[in-house]
N, C-alpha and C positions, 0 to 999 in steps of 0.2 A: 207198656208202649203208649206213647201219647197219640191222640187222635190225629191222623194225617190230614184231617179236613175233608172237604167234599171230594168224592171219587173223581179222579182225573185231574185234580189240582196238582200240577207238576211243580208248583212254586212253594208248596207247604214244607215246613221244616220237618225232618225225620230224626228221631233219636233212638238209639239202641242201648238196651241194658243187658246185663249178664244172662238173664233168662232167655234172651233171644238167640244166644250163641248155640248153634247146633253142633259144629265140629271145628276143631282147630287144626290147621295145617302148618307144619314147619317149613319155612322157606330159607334156602341158602342165600345169604346176602350177595355171594359172588354171581348168582344167576340173575340178580336184579340189574336192570339197565342203569349205567352210571352216567350221570349228567356230564362229568368231566370227559368221559369217552366220547360223548356226542360232540363236545367242544373240540376235541382233538380231531375227529373226523372232519368237522367243518373246516378246521385250520388246514388240514391236508388238501382239501378241495379248493382252497383259495389260491389262485394263480398270482405269482408276482407280477407287478406291472411291467410292461414292455416299453422301454423308453426310446426304442429305435424308431427312425422315420422311414426306413426302407429295409425289407428283408429279401435276400436272394435265396431261393430254395431249389435251384436247378440241380444241385448235387444229390447223390443218393448214398453218400457215406460220410465219414468223418472228414473235416476240413483241416488242413495243415498249414496252408500258405495263402497270403494275400499280398497284393502289391497295387498301389494307386499310381496312375500315370503321373509323371512329373510335368506334363504339359496340358493334359485334358483333365479338369477337375472332377469330371463325372465318370471317367473310365477306370474300371477296377478289374483286376485279374484274381481269380481264386482257384485253388487246386486242392485235391485231397485223395482219400482212400478209394474213391470210385474209379481211379485211373484216368480221370478227366480233369482238364482245366476249363475255365469259362472266362470269357471277356463279357462284361455287362456294364450298364451305365446307371448311376444313381439317378433316381427320378424318372427312369425310362423302363418301366416294367415290361414293355414289349420288345426290348432289344437285348439279345444275348447271342454270343457266338461260342459254340461248343468246340473246344480244342481237343480233338481225339487223336490218338496215336501212341500214347504211352501204354505199356503192358504191365505197369505196376503203379503204385501210388505216386501222385505228383507231390514231391516233397518240398519244392522251392520254386519261387517265381521272382523275376526282376525285370523292370523296364530299363532300357538304355537311357542314358542321361538326356538324349534329345527326344525321348518319347516315341521314337519311330518303331522300335522293335521290343518284343517281349521274349524273354528266355524262360523255359520251363525245364526243371530238372526232375528226374524220376528215379524211383528205386529200381527201375529196369536198367539203369546205367546210361540212359540216353539224355542228351540235352537237345531240346527242340527250339528253333527260332521261328517266331510268328510275327506277322505284321499286325497293326492295330485293328484290322477288320477280322482277324482270326484265321488268315490264310497261312498255311505252313510254308516257310521259306527254306529251311534247312533242318536236317537231323544230323547232330554231331555225335559220332561214336568214338569209342576208345576205352573209357574206364571199364574195368572188369566187374565192378559191383555197383551198388546204388549210389546215386548222387545225393550228397548231404546238403549242398548249398550252391547257388550260382550268384556271381557278381559281375557287373560290367565295369570296364575301364571308365574312369570319370570323364575322359575326353574323346572317346571313340568307340567303334564297334568291335572291341575285343571282349570276349567273354571268358570268365574264369570259373572253374567248377572243382569242388572238392569231393572226393569219392571215399566209399568204404574200403576200397582196395589199397589205401595208403598213399594214393597219388593225387596230384592236382593237375588239371589240364587247362590249357589256354588255346583258344581258337580265334581266327578272324571270322566274325559272324556274317560278313558280307560274302566271303568266298568259300567258307567252310573249311579252310586249311587249318591244320593243327600247327600252332606256332611253337609250343613247348610243352613238355611233360616234366613236372617237378617231383622228383622221387627222393625219399629220405626218411619220411615218417614211418614209424613201425606199427601203426594201427590206423583206424578210420580217421579221416581228416574232417573234423566236426565243425570247424569254423574257419573263416578266412576272408580276405578282402585286399583290394589295391589300396595303397595310401592315397589320400585325396589329390596329391600332386601327380599320381600315376607312375611314379618312378620305382616303387618298391611293392612287394607282396608280403603279407603276413598271414601265416596259417597256424592253426592250433589243432591238436590231435588227442585222441584217446591215449596216446603214448605219454601224455603229461608234458609234452614239449611245445614250445612256440618256435617256428622257423621263419626266418626273414630271408627273402629271395630277391635275386636280380631277375626281373622279368625277361630281359633280353637274352642273357646267357643261360638262365636256368640254374645258376649257382646258388647254393645255400650260403648266404653271407654270415648268418649267425644262427646258432641253436641255443635256445634258452632252456635249461633243465637243471634239476637237482636243487639243493638248498641254495638260496631261500625261495625257490619257485614252487609250483604246484607239485603235489605228490600223487595226484590222481588225474584222470583225463580232463582235458579242457572241454568246456561246453559252449563258450561264447567269447566274442572278441569285438572290440571297437577301437577305432583309430582316431586320434585327435585331428582337428581341422587343419593344423599346421604340419601334419605328417611326421611329427616328432615322437609321439608316444603311442603305445598300444596298451589297452587295459584288457585283461583276460579274467574269466571266471571258470571255476572248476567244480567237479563233483566233490572235491574235498572241502568245499565251503569257503575257500579263500579267494581273494581278489588281489591281483598284482598289476603294477604298472611298469612297463618296460620302455627304456629309451631305445628306439628303433635303430638309430645310427650306431650306438655303442653295443647294442645287444645285451644290456645290463638291466637288472631289476632295480628300480629306483624307489618304489614304495610297495609295501605289503600290508594287507589287512587280513587277519585270520578270521575264521568262522566265528560268528557270534553265538553259536550253539554252546551251551554249558556242558561240562562233562556228565552231568546227571541226565541229560537228555539223550545220551547215546551218540551215535555216529553223526558227524557233521551233515548239515543239509546242503544239497547241491545248489550252487549258484546257476541260475538259468538264463540271466540276461544282464548285460552291462552296457553302459554308454557314457561317452563324454557329453557334458552339457554344451549346446551350441554357442551360448553367449555368456557363460559363467565359468569360473574356475572350479568346476565340480565334476565328479564322477558318480554315477548312480549304479546300484546293483540290486537285483531282485532274485529271490530264490525260494526253495522249498521250506525255509525257516519261517515263511509267511511275512517276511519283511522286505520293504524297499529301504535301502540305506543310501543316504546322500552324503558323499565324502567331500571334504574340502581339500583341494589339491595344494593350496598355498601353505597349509600347516599340517597336512597329512592326518587329519582328524575327522571324526564323524560330525556332520552338521545335525542330521536327524535320522532316527530310525522310525519308519512309518509302518505301523502294524496293519496286517490284513487278517481276515478270518481264515483264509486258506492260502496255499502256496502261490507265489508270483511266477508266472510262466513267461511273460513277455512285457515289453514296454515300448513306448514311443513318445518322443518329444513333440509337443504341439508347436511346430515351427521353431523359431529362435526365442520363444517365450520362456517364462519361469514355470510353465505348466507341463506336467508329465502325466501320461496315461499308463496305467498298469493293468494287465490282463491276468485273471486269477483262475485257479482250479475250480472255484465255485460258480464260474460263469459270469462273474461281475467284473466291471471295469471301473477303476477308481481314477479320478483326476486329482492330482496333487499340486499344490502351490509349493514349489521347492524353496522359496524364500522363507516361508513360515513353517513348512513341514506339515501343513494342514490338508486334509482331504476335503476338497471343495465340491465334489460331485461324485455320485455313484450311479453308473448306468446299469440297468437291469434289462433282462430279456432273454439271454442265453440260458439253456438248461444244463449245460455241461462245460467243461474246462475251455477257456480261451486258449487258442494255439498261436495266434499271431495278430498284430495290429498294424495298420498303415493309415497315414494321414493324407487327405486330398491336397492337391497342389495349391488350392486357394485357401487352405487352412480352415475350411468350413465344416468338413466332415471327417469323422473317425470311423474306419471300417474294421470290423473284427470278424474272425472266423473261429469256429468252435467245433469240438467233438460232437456237438448235437447236429451237425450236418448243415448248418445255416451260416450265412454271412449277414451281418447286421450293420446298419449305418446309423451313427449318432451325430447330432449337431454339436459343434464345438465352437460356434461363433463367439461365445462369451469368454473364451479362454485364450486370449491373445496377449 
């Protein structure tokens, strides 16, 4: 052994030869710390950036519904699994109104077109009407099971609601009087709306049919079913701005366009899922483009598909890492937001098919999206129990 130098010299070099070995110990390599494991632990602890400018945390459960006021660009309504709704304002952390009264999850929310009233639908079978300060005006009863959706007449205070009990109800939201009950579906009424001209109602159901109704008489004018239409339950519906066409999506992965006046299917697009991938993936959201001859659809196949109506063909298939649950046009622009199961929100340029922005912040699936009336904010709600606000001024 070489001389270590003066005693206490901690900087001297030390060398060991075989004669210095007293005992050998076998070490299992699996017991040794792995540098790669340390890297993975560090990665798990790194939080994704939060791109939101405002977070609303008043709820104590999963969130299912969001609606932005059509007249007040800061006013937002949210509802979810904690049996509560809230009215709150973007940029006003000290202002919120707790909408209590439902006895089950708040499943749907909608503001009247004049912005004066808010309707909330719950799985308790009730529709409640509130003013914009959060005061309860009316409780509308009738449906025997949960409310799937609520929609306002485009020109007045008539409220329409679809129920799990196979019926659709229409009330005067000022007086509380029931004006009509629409019966005919054979299963839960999962989607529906007034046409933009207010003259017709379209509803879709788990029974795989689309029904077209006369709001005044309650008569079912057309029933669209069977080949070449959906073979499984409808999940979503959108109506063109000229009140001529309805587009519907289904659990069977197909998208169909129906001429409302004739009650006939005019275009059909089958699921993009290949036979090797198993069952078709459900379509979760559909919409007509406000300013272009396009229809968009998103679903559990992780795709947003942009369809060209003029030649019934695909313009683009826009891929996501997880399923697409909801979408919202950013005004009448070429930009579209998609909400996904992984908690991310993607902004797409539908002219080019490119993703131009990805907003992060949510920890679980996005359930609904809404755009503020001044087109400056996108509000999202998630299974993580929060609502988040993102700036979209650059996407007009």
